[in-house]
C-alpha positions in Angstrom: 118.3 -58.2 -21.1 115.3 -59.2 -23.1 115.0 -58.6 -26.9 111.7 -59.3 -28.4 110.8 -61.2 -25.2 113.8 -63.5 -25.2 116.6 -63.4 -22.6 119.9 -62.7 -24.5 122.6 -62.3 -21.9 124.6 -59.2 -21.6 123.3 -57.2 -24.5 122.0 -53.7 -23.8 119.6 -54.2 -26.8 120.4 -51.0 -28.5 122.9 -49.3 -30.9 123.7 -45.6 -30.8 124.2 -43.9 -34.1 126.1 -40.6 -34.2 126.3 -38.6 -37.4 129.3 -36.3 -37.0 128.3 -34.3 -40.2 124.9 -33.3 -38.8 125.5 -33.8 -35.0 122.5 -36.1 -35.1 122.2 -38.9 -32.5 119.6 -41.7 -32.5 119.1 -45.0 -30.7 118.1 -48.1 -32.6 116.8 -51.4 -31.1 118.7 -54.6 -31.9 116.5 -57.3 -33.2 116.6 -60.9 -31.9 117.6 -62.0 -35.4 120.6 -59.7 -35.4 121.7 -60.9 -32.0 121.3 -64.6 -32.9 122.9 -64.4 -36.4 125.8 -62.0 -35.7 126.5 -62.8 -32.0 128.9 -60.1 -30.8 131.1 -57.1 -31.6 132.9 -58.3 -34.7 129.8 -59.9 -36.2 127.6 -56.9 -35.7 130.2 -54.5 -36.9 130.6 -56.6 -40.1 126.8 -56.5 -40.6 126.5 -52.8 -40.2 129.5 -51.9 -42.5 128.6 -54.4 -45.2 125.0 -53.3 -45.3 125.6 -49.6 -45.2 128.8 -48.9 -47.1 128.6 -48.3 -50.8 131.5 -50.3 -52.3 132.5 -47.3 -54.4 132.7 -44.8 -51.5 136.1 -43.4 -50.7 137.4 -44.7 -47.4 137.9 -41.1 -46.1 134.5 -39.9 -47.2 132.0 -38.9 -44.5 129.6 -41.5 -46.0 132.0 -44.3 -44.8 130.8 -45.1 -41.2 133.3 -45.8 -38.5 131.6 -48.6 -36.4 132.5 -49.1 -32.7 130.8 -52.2 -31.4 130.9 -53.9 -28.0 130.1 -57.5 -27.3 127.4 -59.1 -25.1 129.8 -59.6 -22.1 131.0 -55.9 -21.9 130.5 -54.5 -18.5 130.8 -57.9 -16.7 133.7 -59.4 -14.8 134.3 -62.1 -17.4 138.0 -62.0 -18.5 138.6 -60.0 -21.8 135.0 -58.7 -21.7 136.2 -55.1 -22.1 137.1 -55.8 -25.7 135.5 -53.8 -28.5 135.8 -53.7 -32.3 136.2 -50.8 -34.6 135.4 -51.4 -38.3 135.1 -49.4 -41.5 136.2 -49.4 -45.2 140.0 -49.2 -44.9 142.0 -46.4 -46.5 145.0 -48.8 -46.5 143.4 -51.5 -48.6 140.2 -49.9 -49.9 138.5 -53.0 -48.5 137.5 -54.3 -45.1 139.3 -53.0 -42.0 138.8 -53.8 -38.4 140.7 -53.6 -35.1 140.0 -55.3 -31.8 140.8 -53.3 -28.7 140.6 -53.7 -24.9 140.9 -51.6 -21.9 143.0 -52.8 -18.9 142.9 -51.2 -15.5 146.0 -51.1 -13.3 145.3 -51.5 -9.6 
């Protein structure tokens, strides 16, 4: 995948934003700066939550985004590449919350 003309490995180059309150859906291009500075799923999830969440918003408010982020190796055969991160302002701590998940396939 190329972003801004530079080969960046397994990235799809886009994020998908879904607004459950309005049923709106839009794609946004990742920038080369975002890919280089934040690298993968946890870094990009952190960037989006920290930039977009008002520190005073209630964690259960619709204005608190729930971010699902995959990494650059998702969709490859690299071990643990099926991992993804879910991040948001946590209702438990009223601060940062994230979880790392994976899918395993039984053969």
